[in-house]
Each structure stands twice: as C-alpha cells, then as structure tokens.
C-alpha positions, 0 to 999 in steps of 0.5 A: 139268554140276553147280553148285559148290553141288551138287558140295559137297552130293554130295562132302562127308561129314564131320560133319553133311554131308547126304551123309555123314549119309544114308550112315551112317543108311541103309546098311551101310558096307564098311570092311575085307577080312575076310582082313585082320582076323586073330585076334591082330593088333593093332587096325586103325585105321579112319577113316570119314566123318572119324571114327576107329574100331578093328576087331579079330578076337577069339579067338571069330572075331567082329569088334569095331568101336569108337570109337577112343578109350577111354571112360575117359580117351580114349587110343587103343585102336589101342594096346591089347592084345588079350586073349581076346575083348576089347581092353585099354587100355594107359593104365589097363587098362580092358578092352572085350569084342568085344560092346562091354561094359566087362568090367574097370575096374581104376581103379574101387574101389567096385562095379567090376562095376556101374560097368563095366556102366554105361559106354557104349561106342561100339560098332557091329555088323559083318557079313561077306560077299563077303570084305568086313567091313561096319559099321552106323553108324546110330542105328537098331537093326541092320537086315537086310543087303541081298541082294547078288549076291556074298553067299556064300549065293549059292554064289559065290567072291570075289577082293577087293582094297582100296586107299586113294586120296587123293581124294573118294569120288565120283571113284571111284564115277563111274569105276566107272559109266563104261564108256567109259574101259575100252577106252581107259585099260585097253587094254594091261591088257585085251590082256595078260589076254585073251592070257594067258587065251585058252586057258581063258576066253572073252574075246570080250566083252572084245575087243568092248569095243574095237568102239565108244564106248558109248551108254547107257540108264539106269533108276532102280530100288528099289535105285538104278540100272541102266545099259546100255552099248550098242556096235554091233558089226556084223551087226545086233547090239549088245554090251550090258553091264548094270550095277547101282548099289546106291546109294550105294556099290556097283557090280556090272559084267559082265566078259566073262570066263566067269562073272566079275563085277566088284565095286566099292565106294567108302567115304568115309574123309573128304572127300578120301580114300576106300577102293575095294574092287575084286574079282571074284566067280563060281562057277568062278573060273577067273581066278587071283590073279596074273591078277586082282590083278596082271599082272606077277609081279615086283611085290609088293602091300600087302594093306591098300592094293593100289593104293598111290599111287606118288608125287604130281603132281611125279612123275606119281603114279609113271607110267613114261614109259619103259614108255609109250615102249615101247608101254604105253598108260598107263605103269602096268603093275601092274593095272587098279585102279592105272590107275583110281587114277592118273587119279582122284587126278590130278583133285585131292582134290575135282574141280570138276564145274562146269568139266566138259564132259560128252559123250554117253558120260557119261549114266550118270555124269550120271544117277547125279549126278541120283539123288544130288541127288534122293535128298538132296532127298527125304531132307530130306522124310523119304523113305527113300533107294533101297536103304536098309537101313531099308526094310521088305523086304530089298533085292535087287540083281540079278546084272549081265549082258552079251551080244549082242542084235539091233539095235533089241531091248531090253537087257532081253532079257538079263535075261529069260534069267537 
C-alpha cells in the first residue's frame, strides 16, 4: 500500500511534477506509430505531459516534431500547410522546415533571411524503431537510443497498435506488469486465439497460464526491473515467464506463441490520460493482423486509437452484457487490449492506491512502485535513474523468456539458454 502523497508523486506528470520531469529529462518518449505519420498527411497533434506539439513526415521521410504554436504569433501549426520538407503557418505564412529552422518569414521586410535564422523554434529530435516514433524532450543534447529487443536492427518484425485511454499512465503500466490477471480477465480471448492457432503455433505456454495463480520473484537491474512469474504445473515443474521492465515506460513480456513477444509502452498525455502502445515482435511473425489486432473480423478499428472507449460509466464503458450471458467472460470480444482498457479506465482518472488491499500475486506491482519512489528520491540527490539515456553507455534491455524449469531450480536457468 502507498500513501496518498506517494500516489500523487508517482502519478502526476504535468508542469514541474517530479515524475514528469524525470521522464522528460532522461528518456526517449514513444508518441506515435510510424505508420500513422505519412508524407502529405496533415500535421498530427501530439500531447505529452500536459504540453501540446505537432508531428509530421516531410517529403524526405524525416519526422518533424515541434511545439504546436507558431513562434511568430502563436497560432496552431496543427492547422498548417505541408510544403515540401516543412510546415507553413496559415496565419502569416511563416515556414519551418523539418529540422526546426524558420526558412521563410514573409512578414519581415528588412533582412528576412537573417531575421528568420535567429528565430528559435521549440523543435525536438525523433527516432523511429519497432514501428514506433520516439521523441527526445530533454534539455540535454540528443543521446543515443537504448538497445531494445524489438529494435529492427535485431532482425525482428513488429505488429503494433496505439490506444488513448482516459486514465493515468501508471494504471496502464501496472496492468502490463501484472501476470495474475491474464488467465482471468483474458480467458475468453486466450481460449479463442489458442483454438484458432493450434494448427500452426505451439500455444502450450498460453494454456499453462490457467494452471495456477503465480508467485513472483523480482530483481532490480541497471535498466529497471525484471520479474519472474512462477506457476507450479505438476510433475515437479514450474512454468516461468520472465519479463523485463525498462524504466519508466516500457515492458516486454513472453507470450508462449512461438517466437512472439509482447511489447507494452505507456506514455503520459497528461495527468489523467495516456497512450498505450501494444504489440508483438518476432522473427517469424506467424500471428497475422486479425489474430493479433482483433479476434472478430466484423469490427473496424481506428489506427490512431485502437481500443477507443465504448462509452463511460453510465453504459459500463461499452461492455456487452448479452455477450457475457452467452458465455464470454468479460463481454468485451474485440481484443485483449480492450479488456485491459475497460478495467483500467473503470478505476477512475487517477486511482487512489491508499485504499487498495494488495495480495501475494501483486509483488511485481508493489516492487515497481518502490522502484519509482526510490528513483525519484535518488534523482533529487542528483543520481541518474535506471536506464537513463544520459548514462555513459547505451542501455541494453534483454529479450524476455518463458518455459519450464524443475521445481526448486532458479528461473535464471531460462536466461542461460538464450
């Protein structure tokens, strides 16, 4: 259990809030799917940590990321015209190129080129990998990008979605760390996918998640934390899923589907909204778009908001009670991320963790909270947080693993075979 004061410290990200400042100053922040940034499309409004920006893909393929408001008279550049490798404000015609330089200032009569060259634009570097566009918002010079297991340079492919949820970022993160809810909340989805894919994919690991409530072992690492969820399944064996938490926003989790591994990333929009990037990566990628993105073929999804809320508390956020009566456990048949969204949003904009009653399966969640609070305290003393992009060496996050180990053996046996 955490106090209300600690809850505020972990959840608040706007303005000069310590948690938001820690994230902005030390980490690359995921903000969009690369496939949603298309040459010729209108500028994409982006909101991060309570501040507004725009992003666009220029004709040369680069992504520009600016403060939303024009440096001239502060009109929104989300209304701007895309011209070549820049965006032109429709108010007075100022043009800013993709690198963040004012290249035309039509309202300036004397020495317009010199004038334009001296105008500062709030422009931020972008890096694309794993199907995601990431931005560096820190005051320090652009650092190296971390070595994530789903980077394209590792020879893997990704399937990604992005969703906007009206609740705090930590509610999403804790859902990603929680292995205990899987066989309960997602049981109908797991059964359906396992049945459809049994001919082509070994889903034995998924079936085993029904075996027992997990016990957890966790360990702090240079990049954040690793968490082993352990389920005794009989015959002297334990089914182990070893996940990695790349502090503070990214989690990679084994799935039991061939070489498929889950990716979660949780980006604060403001105190009461966040984006969740959810997907899979793998070399073979036998799981197709329909199986991954939606169990039902008759449902269209928004590529910019996959798990769009189906309503609010008055209609139970779009839950289908008739579907529940017909045997579906949650009444949310579209996808696993929609089920996660349903329960996380139902907690309210910012859940009061001081009123919780944690159980033995909440070890990873409790340890992550302690890691966040300890990191915030250490940052006040000038220490770099785990996985900081400002660290002298590039941070590497290992590939997660799952499999069987003999009872009494360490889950580290699994790591030794990777």
